[in-house]
N, C-alpha and C positions, 0 to 999 in steps of 0.2 A: 504494500500500500504506500501511497505517496507520503504519508505521515512518517512511517518508519524510515523510508529512504531519505527523507529530509532530515530526520534526527541524526541518521548515520553521517550525512554530509556535514552537519553542524559539529558533530563530535570530532570528525577528522580535522575540520578547520581549527577547532580549539586545540588539538594536539600540536599543530604547527603555528599557532599564534599565541602571543602573550595575553591577548584580550580574553578575559574570563567573564566580562559583563554580558548579560543577556537581558532582554526585555522581560524575561520570566522572573527576574528579581523584583519587578514592580508588583504592586497590588493589582487586583482586578480593577479595570476601569481607570488605571493610572497612566499618565502620559510622561514620556521622557522628552524634556525640552531642549537641553543643551549640555555641553561638557566643556571643561577647561582643564588644561594641564596644570598640575599643582603638586605641592608637597603636603603631606600630613605631618605636622610637627608634634612629636611625642615627647612628653615630660619637658615642657618648655622651660621650667624653672629648676629642674633637677640635674643631677650629674649625668644621667643617661639620656640627655637631650639628643634627639636625632631627627632626621628628616626622612620620610618614606616617600619616594617618588611615585606619582600615579596620575589618575584622572578623576576630577570631581564632576559628578553627574547631578544636574538639577532636574528633579522630577516633580510631578504635580502633588505628590503626597510624601515625598521623602528626599533626602540628600544621600547620595551613594558615592563612596570613595573606593576606586579600584586601584590597588597598588600594582606597580609594574612587576614586582617580584612575586612569584606565585607562593612563596613561603609565607607571605602575609595574607590574612583573610580580607575579603571585601567587607567594608563596613556600610551598613544600611541604617540610616537614622530617620525614623518616622517623624514627620513634621508635627504630628499631633502630640508627640511626646516631648517636643522641644519646649524649653523654658525661655530661651533668649537666643536671638541671632543678631550679630552685629560685627562691625569692623573694630579691631582693638583700639583702645584709647591712644591718643597721640603721645601721652606721657610714657607709653611703653617703648617708644623709639630709643630711649636711653638704655634699654635693656641690652646687654652685650650680645644676646642671641637673636633677639627680634629687631633690635635697632638697625636701621638702614635696610630693612627688608620689608618694604611696603607690600600691600596686596593681600593682607591676612583677613580671614573671616573666621569668627568664633561662633561655634554652635554649641549651646549648652542644652543637654537633654537628660531626661530621666531613664531613657532606655535606648539601646541600639542592638542591632543583630549582626553577627559575624558569620560568613559563609565562604565556602570554596578555599579554605586554607589548604595549601599544597595542591590546589585545584581538585580537591576531592569533593565529590557531590555527596552531601550529607545534610541532615536536618540543621537548621540554623542554631547557632549558639547565641545566648542572650546575655548582654551586659546590662545589668540593672543598677540603678543608683545614679544620683546626679553626677554628671561628668561633662567636662569641656572637650570638644573636638576642634582643634585649630588647623586651619588649612591656609596655605599661602599660594595664591595664583601666580602663574608665570607672568601674566599681563596684569600689572597692578591697576591699570586704568579701568579694568572691568569690574573692580570690586563694588563700586557704587551701584552699578546696574544689577549685578548678581544679588547683592543684599536687598535691593528694592524688590526684585522678583521673589526672593525667598520670604520677604515680609508679606507680600500679597498671598503667596501660597500658604504661609503660616496662618494668616487670618482665615483663609478658606478652610483649612484643616481643623480649626478650632470652633467653627460654627456648629451649633447643636444638632441641626438636622442634615441628613445625608443629601437631601434634595437641594438645600441651600449651598452645601459644599460643591455639589456637582455643577450648579448654575454658575457659581463664581469661577470655578476652574475652567468651565467652558468659555466664559467671557474672556479670560486671560488667554486661552488657546486661540480663540478666533482673532483676538487682537494681534497675536504673534503671526498667525497665518496671513492676516491682511497686510502685514508689513513686509512680507516676503513673496517671491514669485518663482516660477520654474526657471531654471538657468538654461536658456536655449542653446548655449554653447555646448550642452551635453548631448545634443542630437547625434545619433550615430552617423548620419549623412548630412552634409551641408545643404543638399538639395531637397530635404524633407520639407513638406508644406504643413504649417500649423493649422489644425482644425479647431481645437478648443483647449482651454485650460481651466481647471477648477480645483477647489479644496476638497479633500476626502481623507478617509482613514483606511489604511490597509489592515485587514483583519487576518490574523493568524491565530492558532489555538491559544486562547486565554489572553491574547494581546491585541491591542489596536494601536497603530502607529500613524499619527497625523502627518499630512504632507500635501503635495500638489500632484494632481494627475494632469498629464499632457498627452493629447492625441494628435498624431500627424497622419499623413497619408500612408505611412509605412509601419508605425509602431505606436504602442501605448507605453508611456513612461510613468513611473511613480518616483517622485523625489521626496524623501522623508524630510520633515521640518528639522529634525535633529541631525540629519546626515547619517543616521544609523539604520540599517547596515550599509547604506549606499544606494546609488541610483539603481532601480530595477527596470528592466525592459521586457515588455511582453508583446505578443502578437507579431513576432518577426516571422519572416518567410520560413525559417527553419524550426520554429517552435510555435505552431499554431494553437496548441492546446495547453499553453502555460496555465497553471493553476493560480488564479488570482481572485481574491475576495475583497471587494471594496465597499465601504460604507460612506454614503454621501450625506451632506448636511441639508440638502434640499432635493425634492423630487425632480425639479427641472434639470439639475446637473446630472442626476442619475439617468434620466430619460435621454438626455443628449449623448452621454457616453455610450449608453446602450445602442442608440441609433448608429453611431459611428462604428462601433465594434461589430454590430450585427451586419452592417453594410459591408464591412471589410470581409467578414467571415463568409458571407454569401458567395463571394467569389472564390472561396478556397475549400470550404467543407459543406457537406449537406447536413442540415439539422434534422434530427429524428424525433418522432413523437413516441409517447409511451405505447401507442397502438402499433407503430411500425416495429418497435423492438419486440412487442408481443408476438407479432407475426413471425419475425426472425426466430424467436425462441420456440414457438409452436412447431415451426418447420425444421428445427434442429440446426439452424445456421449459427446460433450462439448458445453457449452453455448456460446452465442454471446460474453459475457464478457471474458470468458476464451480464445476464439479464437483471439480476439483483443489483449489480453495480449501476447499470443504466437507470433502473427505477429510482435508486437512491439519488442519483444525480438529478433526475428530472423532478424529484420531490424536494430539491434544494438542500440535500444532505451533502456536507462538505467536510473534508479532513481538516479544513482551516477553522472549523467552528465545532468545538467539542460538545456544545449543546445540541448540535444538529449533525452529529457524526454518522456516517453510514451505518445502518443497522442490518444485521444478518441473523438468521434464526439458529437456535439450537436445533441440531438435526439428530444427533446420536443420543439415545437414552441408556445405553449399556456401557458402563464404565468399570465393570467388575470382571467380565469374562476374560479368559486367557486369549481367546480368538474372537475377532469381530466378524460376525456373520451378517453380511449385507443383503442376504436373501430372505431373512426373517423379518416380518413386519414389526415384531416386538423389539427389534433392535433400535427402532426409530421413535422419536418423539411424535405425538399426535399434533400434526401441523394445522388442524382445524380449530385448535383452541389456543388462546393466549397462555403465556407461561403461568399466569395466576390461576388459571382454570384447570391446570393439569392435575392438581391434588384436590380430590373431591371434598375432603374434610376441611381443608383450608378455605376452599371456595365457599362452602356453606357458612363458615364464620364470617367471611367477607360480605356475603350477600345479606346475612342477618343484620350486619352493621349498616349496609347500604339501605335496607328497607326502613331503618329507623332514622336515617340521616336527613336533615333538612336540605332543601334545594340551595345551591346546586349539588346534586349527588354525584358520587364517584365510588367505584368499587375498589380501585387501587390507589393508595395514597402516594406511591412512588411509581416511577416510570420504568419502561424497559430499556431506555437509552438516556444517559445523562453524562455530563462531564466527569463526574465521580466514577461512574461505571466504566467509561472508556479508559480512564487512567488506572482504574483498578486492574484492567487487563494489561496495560502498557507500561506499568511503573518501572519495569526492568530496562526498558529502552528509552523511557521519557521521564526519568526521576525528577528533573527540574520542573516539569509541568505539574507533577503531583505536589511538590513543595510549594509551587506558586498557588495552587488551588487550596491547599490546606495550611496556608500561613507559615510556611517553612518547616512543616513536619510531614513525616510519613504517617500512614494510618497505623493503628495498633496491629502488631504482628498477627494476632489471631483473626483479624479482619482482612488481611492481605490475600492476594491471589496465590494461595499456597498449593492447591490441588485441584485438578480438573474434576475429579469425582466429588470432592467436598463442595465445590462451587455449584455443580449441578444439583446436588442434594439440597443445598441451601435455597436454590431457586425453586425447588419443588416444595420445600417445607417451611422456609423462612416466612415470618409474618409480614415482612415488608420488602422482600427480595423478589423482583419479577424481571430481572434483567435478561435481555437477549445477548447475542454475541456481536462481534465486530468482524469486518472482512478478513482481518489478519488470520483468523482461524481456518480460512480456506485458501490461503496463499502459500508461497514457498519460503518465506522468511520466518524462521522459527526463533529468531533472536528474542522475541518478547516472552518466550518461555524459559529463557536461560539467563542467569545472572552474570553475564559476561563482564559487566562493569564492576563486579565484586562489591556491590552496594551493601552497606550494613543495614539490613532491613529489620534487625532485631530478632528476638526469640519469642516463641509462643509460650503460653502458660505451661505447656507440657515440657518446656525446655528445649524445644526443637528450633534450630537455627533456620530462619527463612532464607532460602537460597533459590535453586531452580524450582520450577513448578513441577509438582509430582504428577506423573502421567499415568493413564490407566494401564492395566497389565497387558493389554493387547498392542501397546505401542512400545517398540524397542528403544526409541529415542524421540527427540522433539521433531525431527524431520519426518520420521515414520508416522508420528501422530498426525502431522499436517497432511501427509499423503493420504492417510485413511479418512481424514475429515473431508478432503476433496473428493475422494471416491464415494463417500456417503452422500455428499451434496449432489453429485451427478448420477446417483443410482436411479434405477427405474422407479423404486418406491417414492423417493423424494420428487422426482420429475412428475409423477402422477398426482402428487398431493401438494406441490408447491403453490399452486393457485389458491389453495385454502388459506395459507399463511399470508399471501399477498392481499387477499380480501380483508384480512384483519389489520394489516399495517398500512397498506397503500390504497385499499379498496373500499367497497361499499359497506363493509362491517366496521369501518373505522369510526363512524359517527352515527348519531341518531338512533332510531328504534332498532336497526339491525345490530348496532354495537351493543345495545342493552341486551338483546336476545342472545348475542354471542358472548356475554359476560366480558365485554371488552371496553369498559368505561374507565377513563383515567381523569385526573384532576382537570377542571376546565382550563386552567392556565397553560396546560400542555398543548392545547389545540390551536391551530392557525385561526386567527380571528376570535379566539376565546376572550380576548380583551382588546379594546381599541385604545392603544397608548396615546394616540393623537388627541383623544377626547379628555385625557386626564391632565388637568391644568396644574394640579398640585405637584410640584417637583419632587417633594418628599415621597408622596404616594407612588409617583412614577418610578423613582429609583427603587423603592421597595418591591414593586411588581417586577421590574427588570431583574432584580436579584433573585426573586422567587422563580421566575421563568428559567433563569440560568441554572439554578439548583435542581429544579424539577426535571429538566430536559424537555424536549419538544417532540410532539407527534409529527411525522412527515406530512408534507402537503398531500392532500387526497388526490390520487391520480385517476381512480375508477369509481364510478357510482353505480355500476351494475356488476353482477358476478363475473369474476375473471374467468376466461375460457381455460379449458384444460390443455395440458400438454398433449401433443400428438405423438404417439409411439411410432417411430419409423418402421418398426417390425410388424405393426398391425396392418393387416390387409383383409378387409371383409370380402372383397372380390379381387380378382387379378387386376393389376393396374391397366393392362391392355383392354380388358373388357369394360372397365369403368372410366375410360378416357372421357367420354361424354355420352349422353343418352342417344344422340343422333348417330353414334357409331354403330349401334345395334341395328339401326334402320338402313344405313347405307355405308357399310364398312369397306371391305377391301376392293380396290379397283381392279380391273381385269389384268390377268397375266402376272399377278403378284402373289406373294406367299399367303397361305391360308392362315386362319386365326390360330390353329393349333401349333403352327411353326413360329409364332411370334414369341419373342422373349422380352423380359424386362430390360435387359441390356440394350437391345436394339431400339426400344422406344426411348430409353434414356439418352442413347446416343443421338437419336433423331432430334430430340428437344435441345440437346446441347449444341447441335449444329443448325438450329433454326435460323441463325443469322446468315447461313450460306445458301439461302433460297435463290434460285435463278429462274426467271421466266423462260419457258421453252417454246411456248406458242400461245397465240390468242386468236379468238374467233368472234365475230359479231353476227349473232343469229337472231337477235330480238330487235324490235323497234322501240322498246321501252326499257327502263331499268330492270335488271335481273333481280329477282326476289328470293329464289330458292334453287338449290342444287342437290340432286340425289343420284347415287350410283348404285346399281345392283350389287349384291354381295355374292361371293362364291360362284361366279358365273364366267363363262368363256366369252360372253358378250362384252363389247366395249362401249355400251350405250350410256350416255349421260343425259339425265332429265333435268330440265330447267323450267322455272316459272318466271313470269315477268309482269310488269305493270301494263304491258301491251295486251293482257288478258289471255295469253297463250301458254300452253304447256308444249315444250319442244323436246324431241329426242335427237341427240347429236351423236354421231359415230366418232369415237376417238381414233379408230384405226383408219377409216377412209377420209376423215376430216370433212364429212358431209352431214347436212341436215337430213334426217330420215323421216321425221314426222313433225307435224304442227297441229295441235288440237286446241280448239276454243270452246269453252263451256258456256260463256256469256260474254257480254261486252264490258264486263268489269274486270279490274286488275286481279291477278292471282297473287297471294301473299307469301306462300311457301309450298314446299312439296316434300314427300317422303315416300319410300318404297316399303311395302309390307314384306314380312318374312315369306320366303318362297320366290320372291322376285317376279311375281305375276301381276301385281297391282301397284299403281302409283296413286297416292292420295294427295289432292290439292285443296288448299283453302282459298277462299275468294272474298273480295270486297262486297260481293252480292249477298253476303250472309250465309252462303252455303259451303259445304265440303263435298268435293267430287271424288269418286272412285273410278279410276281408268284402268281397263284391262289391257295389259301389254300384249298378251297373246291374241286377243280378238280385235285389238285396235279400236276400241270404242268405250264410251262411258258406261260403266257397269252399275253405278248407283249414285244417289245424291242424298246427303244428310242435310235436311233443313232444320238447323238447330239453334240459330241465333237471330237476334233482332237488329244486328249491325254487322259490319265487316268482321270476318274471322281473320285474326292477325297472326296466329301461330298454332301449329298442331304438333302432337307427339303421339307415338304409338308404342304400346307394350302389352304383350300377353292378352291380345284380343280387347284391349282397352284403348280408346282414343281420347286424348286430352286436347281440348280446343279452347283457345283464348279469343276473346272478342272485344270489339269496341263497345259492345252493349254492357260492359262492366261485369262480365261473368267469365269464369273458367268452368267448363263442363267436362264431366267424365262419363264416357259412353261405353257400354258393353256392346261389342259387335259380334253377333252370332254368325259363324261361318256360313257361306252360301250353300254348301252341300247339305246343311241341316234344314234349310228353309227354301230349298229350290234354287232358283237362279239369282235371287237378289239377297243382299244382306239385310238384316234387321237390326235396329239400333235401340238400345234401352238406356235411358238416362239414369246413371247410378248416383251421382251427386253433383252439386253445383256450389262453386266458391264465389260468393258475391263480393263485389268491390264497389267503391263509391264513384269511380271514374273508369274510363276506357282502359282495358288491359292491352298492352302492346306486345308483351313477350312472356313466355313461360319456359321453364326448364324443370327437369326431374333429376334427382340424385341417382347414383348408380344402382341402388337397391330398389328404386322406384317407390320409396316410402315417403319422400318429401318432395314437395312441389314449390317452386318459387315463381311468383308472378310480379311483373313490373308494369306500372301504369304510365299513362301519358302525363301525369302530374308528378312523377318521380318517386312514387311510393313503391317499396319492395315488401311483399308479404311472403312469409314462409309458412307453408301449410303441412300438416300431418295428413297424408293421403288416406291412411287407414281409418282415421277417426273423423276426417273431413273438418278438422278444426284448425284455426290459425294459431301458430306458435309465436310469431313475431310480425309486427307491422311497423315498418321503419320508413321515415322520411329521408331517403338516401340522396336523391338527386333533385336539382331544380330543373324541371323540364322532363321530357319523355325519357323513359328507360328504354334504350335501344336493344340491349342484349343482357343476358344473365346466364350463369352456369355454375354448378357446384364443382368443387374440387373432386378429384378421383376418390378421396377418402371421405367425402361428404362433410368435412369439418368446416369448410369455408365456402362462401358464396361470393363470386365476383360479378359485378354489374358495371355496365357502361351506360352513360347518360348523355343527354343533349347538352348538359353543362360542361362537357369536355372532361369529366372525371371518371376514373376507375375507382370503385369502392369495394373493399373487401369486408365482409360481415362474418363474424363467428356464428355458425349455425346454432350451436348449443345455447349461447347466451343472448344472441341478437346484438352483440356489441360490434360497432363499426371499428375495425382495427387498422384500417389503412385507407388512405385517400391519395390518389395521384392525379394530377391535372396535366392535360396536354393542350397544345395550341389549338387543335381541332378535335371535335368529338370523335370517339371511336364507335363505329356503327355495328361492328360484329367482331367476334373473337373466338379462338380456341385456347385452352390452357391445360397445363398438367399439374396445377397446384403451385408451381414455382415460376414457370415461364409462360408468357402470353404472346400469342401471335394475333394481332388485331388489324382490322381494316378500318382506315380512317376516312373521315369526311373529305379529306384532302386528296384521296385516291391512293395514298401510300400504304404499304404494309409496315407495321411496327413490331419489333420484337422487344418485349419488356422483361426485365428482371423484377418480378412483382414483389419479391421479398426485399430486395435492395431499393425498390421504389424508383427505378430509373429505366430510361429507354437505352437499349444496348445496340439496336440497329434500326435504321430507317431504309426501306426498300422502295424504290420508285415503281409505280404500277399503273393504276387507272388514271384517267383524266377527270373523272368525277368520283363521287363517294363510292367506297367499297361497301356493298350492301349485303353480301353473304359470302361465307367461306365454307368449303367442304374439305375434310382431311381424311386420308385413309387410316386404317388401323395402325399401320406402322408409323404414322405421323411424319412420313417422309415425302408424300405427294400431296399437293394442295391445289385446289381449284378455287378461284375467286370470281365473283360476279360484281358488276358495278353499274352505277347510273349511266356510264358511258356505253352501256349495252354490250360491253366486251366480256367474254368468258376467257380467263387467263389460266394457263396451266403452269404450275411451278414444281421444280424438283430441287432437292438438296444436292449441292455440288461438294463432294469430299475431296 
């Protein structure tokens, strides 16, 4: 994780640098203003008088002296404990030691803290009792200004109320910021153009550092007010993802910076949504670990803010076995419940208290993620952060992170312990489990020295422990249940009635928007609330408001992929002279989709006088006939071998909307704008039957197992049972089985591979998903603005892809009805085929597009028709394509390897 990597870099820098000072020596919400080279004068009147060379740091709540020699400790003097701050009297000039040495500042205090003696990280030592600390600045002329600043800060520190202290310190800070500006001589390139400059604070864990933000056409700069740790440069060409967390003093500056940075990044990286990452996760393109990291990032969790540190779940529940068995469900924690609900007896006690509690109620008084919990896990690699958070002390040895098993047990049984884990448990750096810094963390009451974290029996060492945690996180059990935990932390069970039902209610201050700080005018109340929020921790920003879709098991196949490519495949599968269905392999289909960008048009023919609306090819036949329908009202039969038109049939003077071929290859079914559906006998060359079933144009038809599904502009989808002609004489008979009613005209329908689900798209952009077996609607979704042109289920039936007049592709999770991806194109896509990952679409512009649907991008644009592509046919092997367009052209495409 970035936090550990950053700490390791800081520790290496300190090894090769004399500087031991860190902003972590400051109190929370304290600012470091300036430093001056100086001497600390010890025993000014005694025989052991000496000068210790170093640097005097002026901070908003303390004075800090850092000696150059590491053998001397850093001295921190809290201003609230000071009695007097002044320049020595003039009469002292005659003193043989101080005389002739102007530039002295005397600080008299009742208490001071000593730390980092010999550069050892340890709890602070306290010097109590009235004591004078005398410092001599190298530049004597600065004494007056420094003393004046210290007097201001001294007065602020002695105000009774924290809010009044904060207000006065803020005023001093803003005054100093107003008197300074960004040094433009620090630009990396003299040709850079300045866009804007403003005041801000850079936020790192437990620390905020005020300064100036400057944005140019190439970089974002942060120049600290105090010059520490130096100029920082972000958003460079070679470092687009620099981790930076800025806090602004007004929303206008924030919005302006966001605008410039977002504009810059638009030209370099693609922004992803929670839904797009969800699709990548479902499809196996990213791991469980990667998905959780992305969700944390989108929910504003950052390694730079310990109160909003990325949160990961406890996964393993077995910390006593000699071997870890990831095939047993009991090895894992129940991810459908929050930590606090895993122990039934404890939960009952918490719920009893909850019922008696006045509003606002909460079940858990502590959170699953807070600064204290984060540093509980990371104390061995970030001890200075723990000392900063706990006022210079480590926690009691018995409360430290001593054992994995003990920590898990306490999370199950402890009255107030509901913490989850952090990302480091599922990464490769095990340093947070090992006391490599040789910290003195004390002894437990049992006399045991706190050293490395005790691991479970099934882990041979810290690295092995992390590897097994990673394996557990990526296991099939966790993959199949991770959506349940996401519902609790990032999803619909995070707030409201669903949270109450899931026993997932925390203190109101932990939720985003739980309190509006801008409305709190009392500075003291505001500071108190901010302190509480920091201590409680914060619930992530809610990303989902409906149930999170399940993971898709890549090994799960309800039907063979080839047979479930799309419903239309069963109606017009293999084109002439090609392999039969039995010879098709998963590999050949995958290869075909991987090479979809290599389509090349082999021939084209103009056989209609109007836009082509449907294409059908007989299956398992030696014939090479291709049937097409058109808005010119004709059904035509074209020979692919002789390149000639063989038949032209007209049923009425109205346009035909689509066609399909029934099993057996003897009958073509056509739908018409005259409200009818026509059955044409190929063998006898005549109309065989007519189904008069709608009150407006029939827009789309499907056939399966003697059932005809018809969609119409009369706002219905009807399912007909068709009795074979041999049972009723020479004509078919039609029985209406069910009717799906809509509010507006239905423009398209599709069925899933198992023919248990039907999706319908209307002229007003609504997508409805129906359960065919119960004739009930599962989801009704306002997906598009304007007509839905086409829709199709993925081969595994988990997703529905739709294309609309609004120029967007939308992917909907079938189980939950959640729209998980939206991709816009310059022109609407009129028709498409897809395999669940890759899409071949026909555009309004006449081009064919190949899309990486998971990556959300166009990977190939192929020139084709001069008008809109209105229909696409694809063989079972997905290697031969026929497209029809408004230009009346029928185009034949092959993949070129």
